N, C-alpha and C positions, 0 to 999 in steps of 0.2 A: 442477393443471397448467393453464396458460393455453391458451385456444383461439387458435392462431396465425393470425389472419385477416390476409391480405395485401392483399386487394382487395374492394371493393364495386362491384357493377354495378347500375344502374337502367335497366331496359329498359321503355320505354313502348310499350304495345300498344293497338290498337283492334280490337275484335271485334264483329261484327254478331250480334245476338240472332236466333234463329230466328223468334221471335214478339215483338211489342211487349209490354212489361210495364207495366201501368197500376195506379197506386195513387191514394190521395187527394191525393198530391203532384203527380202528373203522369204522363207516359208516357216510357218509355225504349225506344230502338230499337238503340242501340249502347252498348258498354261500353268506356270509355277508362280504363286503369289501368296500374300498374307491376308488373312482376315484378322482385323484388329477388334478387340473387345474392351470397352471401358465399363467398369462396374462401380456402382455407388454404394453408400452405406445401407441402402434398403435392398441390395442385391438385384437391382435393375441393371440391365446390360444394354449398351449401345454398340452398334457394329459399323465398322468401316472396312474398306478393301483397298489393297495396294494394286497399282496397275502397271508397274514397271515390267518390262520384258526381261528374259534371261540375259540378253546381250544389249549393248547400248546403241541400237540401230535407230531408235525413235528419238530419245534424248540420251543424255549422258548417264542416266540412272539405270540400274539393274535391280533384280531381286536381291542380290547379295548386298549392294550398296544400301538399299532400303533397310535391310536387316541391321546393318552396321549403324546407320545414322539414327534409326529409331531407338535401338538398344543403348547406344553409347552417348547420344547427345539429346535427342528429343524427349524421351521418357524421363531422363534426369531433370530436364527443364520443367516438365509437368510436375514432378515431385517438389521442385523448389518454389513453385508459383501457385497462387490462388486463381481459380477460374470462376468468374461470376457469370460469364456468357460465352458461348462458343466463339464469338468474335475475338475474345481475348487471346485465343490460341495463336492467331497470326502474329500478334505482337510478341508473345512469349517465345515463339520460334524464330523471330527475326534475327537474332544473333547468328543463326546458322544460315549460310548463304545457299541459295538454290535448293537442291534436293526436294523439289516441290512434291513429288509423288510420295515420298516418305512422310512429309508434313500432312498431306491431304489424307493419307490413310488413317492417321491418328485423329486429326481434326474431325473427320467424318464420323468416327465412333462417338465423339463428344457431342456433335450436333444431334445424332440419333438419340443418345442418352438424354440430352436436354429436352428434346421433343417429348419423349416418353414421360419424363418427370412433369412436364406441363400438360400431359394427356392431350397432346395435339399431334397432328401428322407433321412429318418433316416438311412437307410442302407448305403447310400453314405457317410454321415458324419461319420459313424462308420468305414468305409473302406471296406464295403462289395461290392461284384461284381456279385454274382449269380442272375440270373433273375428268378429262381425258386428254391424251396427247397423240399427235400424229406420229406414226412410226415409219422410218425409212429403213433401207437395207444396204449394207456394204458388201460388194462382191469382189473377192480377190481376183488376181490375174488367173485365167483359166488355161488349160492345156491347148484347147482349140476354140475357134470361133463358135462352132456348133455347141460345144459345152457351155460357153458363155450365154448364147442365145437361149438355150434350154433353161438355164438358171434364171435369167431375166424374166422369161415367160412364166416360170413357176412362181416367182415372187410377185409378179403383177397379178396373177390369179389369186394369190393369197391376200391381196388388197394393200400391199405396201404403197405408201404415198410418194415415195421417191426412191430411185435406184442410184446408188453410188458405185462407179466403176473405177477400179485401180488402173492407172496407166503408167507407162514408161516409154522412153524412146524405142521405137520398133514395135510397140504394142499400144498404139494410140489412135492415129488418124484412121487407119484402115479398120481397126476394131470398132471405133465409134461410128464410122460410116455404115458398117454392117448392122450395128444395133439400131441406128436411126432408120435404116431402110426397112427393118422388120417392125420397129416400134416407133412410128413417126411422131407420136403425140405424148409419150410418157415423160414425166419429169426426170431428167438425168443430170447428174453432176459427175465430174471426173476428178479423181484424187491422184496427184502426182507424187506426193511424199518427197518433194525436193529433187526430183529426178532430172530437172532441166536447168539450163543457164540461158542468158540472153543471146547466146549464139544459136539457140534453137528458136529464135523469134519467128522465122517464117513457118516453122512447123506449128508453133503455138497459135499463130494467126489463123491457120487452117481450122482450128477448133471452133472458130466463130460460126462456121457453116452449120453446126449441129444444134444450135439453139439450146445450149447447156444452161442449167440453172447457175452454174459456177464452175470454175476450176480451182481446186484446193491445193494450196502450197506448191505451185509449180517450180519455184526457185529455191535458193538455199534456205536451210532450216533456221538460220539466224538473221535473215535479211528482211529489211523493209524498204530499202532505197531502190534496189533493182526492181522489186515488185511495183513500186510507184511508176517507174519508167515503163514497165510492161503494161500496167493497167491503162496507161494513157494511149497505148497503141493497139489494144484489143477491145472488142465489144463485150466479150464474155466477162461477167463479174469475177474478180479474184476473191477467194476466201483464204484468209490466213489461219493457220493451225500452229505448226511448230514454232513460228516466230513470236507468238503471243504467250508470255508467261505471267503477265500482270496487267492490271488496269493501266499502268503507266505505258507499257508496250502498246496496248490497244489505242491509247490516246495519240501516241506518236504516229502509229500507222495510219490512223484516220486523218490526222493533220496533214500527212504527206500524200494522201490519196493512194495509199498502197493497196487498199482493198475496199470492197463494198459489202463484204460479209465476214463475220468472224465465227469460227468454230470454238466453242468453249468446252474444254475437257477439264473436269474437276481436278484430276491428278496433275495435269500439265501446269495448271495455274496455282497449285499449292493449296487447294481446298475450296470449300463452299463460300467462305467469306470473300475471297478474292474473286470467285466466280460471280457473286452478287455484285461486286464493284464493277466488273466488266459489263454485266447485264445493264446496270443503271447508266453507265457511260454510253453504251450503244443505244439505249432507249432515248437518251437525251440528244444524241447526234444522228438518230435515224438510220442506224446501221443494223442490217438483219443479223440475227443470231440463231445458232442451232447448237445442239449438244452432241458432241462427238462421242464415239465409243472406243474402248480399248480392249475388246474381247472380254468384258467383265463377266464374272459369275453373278449370282443373284443379288448380293449385297450392293455391289457397285452399280448394277443395273437399277436397283431401287433408288439409289441416290440420284442417278441420272433422271429418272422419272420425276422425282420430287423437284429437281432444279428446272426441268422443262415445263413445269406448270406456271412458271413466271411469264409475264405478258410478252416480253420482247423475244422470247423463243418462238419465233413466228414461222420457222421452216422445219420440216420433219428432220428428226435427228437420226442417230445410228442405233437407237435403243430398240432392237428387235426382240422377238420372243426367245425365251430360254431354250426351247427345243431345237432351234436352229444351230445352237452351239454345243449343247451338253446333252448327253444321254439322260443324266439326272442332275438337276441344279441343286444348290444348297439352301434354297428357300422354299417355303410352302405358303400359298400356292406358288407355282412357277409363274413367270411373266408370260402373259398370253396376248397375242395380237389378234384382234377381231375386226375384220373389215378395215384394216389399216390403222387401227387406233389401239391404244393401251389405256385402260381405265386406271386412274390414279387411286391407290388404295386409301381407305378411310379409317384405318386403324392407327393408333399412335406410333410415332417414330417412322421408320421406313415403311411400315405397314405390312410387312411380310414376317412370318415366323421362320426362324432358322431350323432347317431340317438337320437335327443333331446327328441322326444316323448317317446321313450322307456326308456331313462335315467330318465325322470321325473316320469314315471310310477313305476320304481323300487326304486327310491330314498326315503329313510326314514329319512334323516337328511342332513343338509348342514351347514358348517361353512365357513365364509369369513374373510380373513385377508389382511389388507392393508399393503404394504411394503414401 
């Protein structure tokens, strides 16, 4: 039976981060993004969230390109086609190349709407069964080692199951050595965001001494061949992030031996349907999987929680509590981490209510499209 979508709304929000977030790409202080809303004939609403940044430092997409592609290409395709299941959206959007974050923002709203129509949680319709998920934390590059050690210590006390540290040349070996000296046993991974090349091989080999869970995307954002060469020369597992945009990319990387871990970000891979395909492939091939974060507000965070309830998401992800990022999130209740875990909600759809007052306060624009 078709999902009778009558209207799509694009609400543009701007939210100030509690603390600047610094990576090898640069620093973020505010998050500009879209909340997507799909409304059916019974006036039920499903919600999604765009995750592109204002500048194309992570992928080629930006907030502005998301707006353009959703408004001028993807929403017209939804208008022209019948959707019987959220899986259909991937095929409907297939004539539009890449632009995965724009696709995921709309597809996510339709997944949420479908789950609510079935009176099931989003986790249930995805095939997830975990009642709670392990939470990790990502820490940006800090001004000083002391600042970093303080943050690491604080998050360990809060119970986070894994600490991810951003690194780049000049802020890597010495930094990790100091962290390991003070915290010899905690699970640590390093995220390079493509800051290195094979010319840095000797430096990257030094990371083996720190017993890291993994090093994430050390080489070029679009590479899988150099990563295969690097993985053969270092003991630390490589996790691929920016290189993986589809299940086909994941299969090729696994076949080449480019990684032992894959980070799945819903926006980067084009939506939950493709994320499920990557999950199933990695489960079949014995590759560890975890869910990465893109500084999401509550809706995107809720989608990540639902995805992480699937069985092959066997490593703590980046889905931390709302209060670490926002003075006030746009969902009720906010996402809370307790003893290093997040309880999966048991209400239909994403399982959280939209805080309409907060949404209105943060909203800077709205576009409405009848289907």
